[in-house]
N, C-alpha and C positions, 0 to 999 in steps of 0.2 A: 832563319833570319837571312834576308837578302844580302848580297855583297854590299850594296849601298847602305843598308842598315848596320852591317858589321863595321863599315868604314866610319859611320857616324857614332857608333857605340863608344868608340874611343873619343871622348869629348874633346873638341878643339879648345884652344886657348885664345882669349882676346889678344889682339895685337897691341903692342905698346903705343902706337900712334892713334889709338882709338880711346877716347875718354868717355866714361859714363858719368852722367850727373843725375842724381836722384831728385825728382821733382817734389814728391809728396810722400815718400815712403812706399808708394805703390808703382807709379809710372816713372819713366825716366827718359833721358835723351842721350844718344850716342853722338859724338862728334869725331869725324875722321879728320885728323889734323893734317894729313897729307892732301886730301882732296877738298877740304873745307866743307864737306857735306855733313849734314846732320840728319838724324833719324829719331823721330819720336816713338818711344816704345810704350805700348799699353801694359797693363798689369801682368799679363802672362809673359809677354816678350821680356819685360824687366825681370821677372822671376827666373826666366831661362838664362838671361845675361848674367845675373848675379850668381847663379849656379856655376856657369862656365868660369866666371872670374875667380870663384873660390876652389876651382878644380874638381867640382862634383862630376860624377859620371852622368851619362844620359839617363840611365835608369834611376839614379837618385833624384835627378831634377824631375823626371816624370812622376815619381812617387810623391814628391812634394807637391806638384801640380794636382795630382789626383786627389790628395788629401785636402788641399786648400780650395779646390774649385768643384768638388763633387762630380768629377768625371771619372770614367773608367781608366784603368791604368793603360790600356791599349790606346784609348783616345788621347790621353796625355802624352804617351810616347810618340804618337804620330805628330802631335802638335810640336813637341820639342824637336823632333827630327826635321820638321818643316822649317821651323825657325832657324835651326842650325844651317840648313841648306841655304836659306836666305842670307844669313851672316857670311857664309862662305862665298856665295855669289857676289856680295858687295865688298868682299875682301876685308872683313872686319875681324876675322878670326883665322888662326892657323892650326895645323895639325889635324884637320878633318880628313 
């Protein structure tokens, strides 16, 4: 596992100033109350955000994605890690 993957393996936590709104049980919207920016999340990004919000590990989220979307665990893990990197870049989560 690379240093970056190890860093991401300890799943980050959504910041208090970021609010998630479920749109339809599948997709959702994040609102950063500090910057007033919003981000529409597709089904997989919403799955990842919900996992982070409940404190799930990167591996657990990847397993849930692999089971629900018929992708390999490796593919799911890469997708989870990429989404987390994006959340970190946009300062929506902490602890990564």
